[in-house]
C-alpha positions as CSV (number, residue, x, y, z in Angstrom):
1,M,0.2,-0.1,0.1
2,P,1.3,3.4,-0.7
3,G,2.5,5.4,2.4
4,R,3.1,2.4,4.5
5,D,6.5,1.8,5.8
6,P,8.2,-1.3,4.6
7,P,8.3,-4.3,7.1
8,Q,11.2,-3.9,9.6
9,P,13.5,-7.0,10.1
10,A,12.9,-8.9,13.3
11,R,15.0,-7.7,16.1
12,P,16.8,-10.2,18.4
13,A,15.5,-10.4,21.8
14,P,17.2,-8.7,24.5
15,E,20.0,-10.7,26.1
16,D,19.4,-11.6,29.7
17,D,21.6,-9.7,32.0
18,N,23.2,-12.7,33.4
19,D,24.5,-13.9,30.1
20,D,28.1,-13.0,29.8
21,D,29.0,-11.6,26.3
22,A,32.2,-12.7,24.5
23,W,34.2,-9.7,26.1
24,D,33.2,-10.6,29.7
25,R,34.1,-14.4,29.2
26,R,37.5,-13.3,27.6
27,I,38.1,-10.8,30.7
28,R,36.9,-13.4,33.2
29,R,39.5,-15.7,32.1
30,T,42.3,-13.3,32.6
31,G,41.4,-12.8,36.3
32,C,40.9,-9.1,35.7
33,F,37.3,-8.6,35.5
34,A,36.9,-6.6,38.7
35,E,39.5,-4.2,37.5
36,N,37.8,-3.9,34.1
37,E,34.6,-3.3,36.0
38,R,36.0,-0.5,38.0
39,V,37.3,1.1,34.9
40,L,33.9,0.9,33.4
41,I,32.2,2.3,36.4
42,C,34.6,5.1,36.7
43,H,34.2,6.2,33.1
44,A,30.3,5.7,33.5
45,D,30.3,8.1,36.3
46,T,32.9,10.8,35.3
47,G,32.5,10.6,31.4
48,D,36.2,11.3,31.4
49,W,38.8,8.5,30.9
50,R,41.5,11.0,32.2
51,R,39.8,10.7,35.4
52,C,40.2,7.0,35.7
53,A,44.0,7.0,35.2
54,D,44.4,4.8,38.5
55,E,41.7,2.3,37.5
56,V,43.3,2.0,34.0
57,A,46.6,1.6,35.5
58,A,45.2,-1.1,37.9
59,F,43.5,-3.1,34.9
60,R,46.7,-2.7,32.7
61,R,48.9,-4.0,35.5
62,C,46.6,-6.9,36.1
63,M,46.5,-7.7,32.3
64,E,50.3,-7.5,32.1
65,L,50.6,-10.2,34.8
66,F,48.2,-12.3,33.1
67,A,50.1,-12.1,29.6
68,R,53.3,-12.8,31.3
69,S,51.7,-15.9,33.2
70,Q,50.2,-17.1,29.8
71,S,53.9,-16.6,28.3
72,A,55.5,-18.6,31.0
73,D,52.8,-21.2,30.8
74,Q,53.6,-21.7,27.0
75,R,57.5,-21.8,27.5
76,G,56.9,-24.4,30.0
77,S,54.8,-26.7,28.0
78,G,57.2,-26.4,24.8
């Protein structure tokens, strides 16, 4: 019919808040999930990454420790 909007594609159902997305699963495996959450909350609260330098630094340190442990694990199993 003229004047009618074309049908819209079906939207996926909203994800359950308890379901982890791929990012959350990867971060959880590092052991740095809490540090990541603090970064995200800080940014949400302040709207400015620059005001979250301490949180970002703690997350970076955690991820560096994880990377070193992974590297050591790979060297030990080779």
